[in-house]
C-alpha positions as CSV (number, residue, x, y, z in Angstrom):
1,X,-12.1,-7.1,-15.8
2,X,-15.6,-8.4,-14.9
3,X,-18.2,-6.2,-13.3
4,X,-18.0,-8.5,-10.1
5,X,-14.1,-8.0,-9.9
6,X,-14.5,-4.2,-10.6
7,X,-17.0,-4.0,-7.6
8,X,-14.6,-6.0,-5.5
9,X,-11.7,-3.5,-6.1
10,X,-13.8,-0.3,-5.8
11,X,-13.4,0.0,-2.0
12,X,-9.6,-0.5,-2.5
13,X,-9.5,2.3,-5.0
14,X,-11.3,4.6,-2.8
15,X,-8.8,4.0,0.0
16,X,-5.9,4.5,-2.3
17,X,-7.5,7.8,-3.5
18,X,-7.9,8.7,0.2
19,X,-4.2,8.4,0.6
20,X,-3.7,11.2,-1.8
21,X,-6.4,13.5,-0.3
22,X,-5.5,16.9,1.1
23,X,-7.6,16.2,4.2
24,X,-5.7,14.6,7.0
25,X,-8.6,12.7,8.2
26,X,-9.1,11.1,5.0
27,X,-5.4,10.1,4.9
28,X,-5.6,8.8,8.3
29,X,-8.6,6.7,7.6
30,X,-6.9,5.2,4.6
31,X,-3.7,4.5,6.3
32,X,-5.5,2.7,9.0
33,X,-6.7,0.4,6.2
34,X,-3.2,-0.2,4.5
35,X,-3.4,-3.9,5.2
36,X,-6.6,-4.1,3.3
37,X,-5.0,-2.2,0.4
38,X,-2.0,-4.5,0.6
39,X,-3.9,-7.6,0.6
40,X,-5.9,-6.4,-2.5
41,X,-2.9,-5.4,-4.3
42,X,-0.9,-8.6,-3.5
43,X,2.6,-9.0,-2.3
44,X,4.6,-8.0,-5.5
45,X,2.5,-4.7,-6.0
46,X,2.8,-3.8,-2.5
47,X,6.5,-4.1,-2.7
48,X,6.8,-2.2,-6.0
49,X,4.1,0.2,-5.9
50,X,2.6,0.9,-2.3
51,X,5.8,0.8,-0.3
52,X,7.5,3.4,-2.7
53,X,4.3,5.5,-2.6
54,X,4.4,5.5,1.1
55,X,8.0,6.3,1.3
56,X,7.5,9.4,-0.9
57,X,4.6,10.7,1.1
58,X,6.3,10.1,4.5
59,X,6.8,14.0,4.8
60,X,3.5,14.7,6.2
61,X,1.8,15.9,9.5
62,X,2.9,14.1,12.6
63,X,-0.3,12.1,13.0
64,X,0.0,10.7,9.5
65,X,3.6,9.7,10.1
66,X,2.7,7.9,13.3
67,X,-0.1,5.9,11.6
68,X,2.2,4.9,8.8
69,X,4.8,3.9,11.3
70,X,2.2,1.7,13.2
71,X,0.9,0.0,10.1
72,X,4.5,-0.7,8.7
73,X,5.4,-2.4,11.9
74,X,3.1,-5.3,10.9
75,X,3.8,-5.2,7.2
76,X,6.3,-8.1,6.8
77,X,3.5,-10.5,5.9
78,X,2.1,-8.1,3.2
79,X,5.4,-7.7,1.3
80,X,6.1,-11.5,1.1
81,X,7.6,-12.5,4.4
82,X,11.1,-12.1,6.0
83,X,12.8,-12.6,2.6
84,X,11.1,-9.3,1.4
85,X,11.3,-7.5,4.7
86,X,14.2,-5.2,3.6
87,X,11.8,-3.2,1.3
88,X,10.5,-1.8,4.5
89,X,13.7,-0.2,5.6
90,X,13.5,2.8,3.3
91,X,10.1,4.1,4.5
92,X,11.0,3.3,8.1
93,X,14.3,5.2,7.7
94,X,12.6,8.0,6.3
95,X,10.2,8.1,9.3
96,X,13.0,7.9,11.7
97,X,14.9,10.7,10.0
98,X,12.0,13.0,9.7
99,X,11.0,12.3,13.4
100,X,14.5,12.9,14.5
101,X,14.8,16.2,12.7
102,X,11.4,17.3,14.1
103,X,12.6,16.4,17.7
104,X,15.8,18.3,17.2
105,X,14.0,21.3,15.8
106,X,11.3,21.3,18.7
107,X,14.0,20.8,21.3
108,X,16.1,23.8,20.1
109,X,13.1,26.0,19.8
110,X,12.0,25.1,23.2
111,X,15.5,25.7,24.8
112,X,16.5,29.1,26.1
113,X,19.7,30.4,24.5
114,X,22.9,29.4,26.3
115,X,26.2,30.9,26.6
116,X,28.0,27.7,26.4
117,X,27.2,24.1,27.4
118,X,30.6,22.7,28.1
119,X,34.1,23.6,28.4
120,X,35.1,22.9,24.8
121,X,32.5,25.2,23.4
122,X,33.4,27.9,26.0
123,X,36.5,28.8,23.8
124,X,34.4,29.0,20.7
125,X,31.7,31.3,22.2
126,X,33.9,33.8,23.9
């Protein structure tokens, strides 16, 4: 690799390293630049390396998950077009599942205890 190409990829390497950072603000900054990372990696490496990495790092603070979801919404062109769009299903499913579980948890924590919620459960609660 020439010095010129090393200098070209250095900012991308910094962004990728920020994706792994413990500081949420660093991760958010890097996630907002995912399109830059994807362009630098190319379609195949985005599909085979970046998307699996994002899928594995979905379980994060809410802000980071929302930022990932927003970025993935426009990612079809970075993975090679509609023929390769199914590669985005796994991280989006993971985001949906985590979000759904968090919503359920928040709902049940916020709700006061109930004796019963419908006639069919009345028999079980007595």
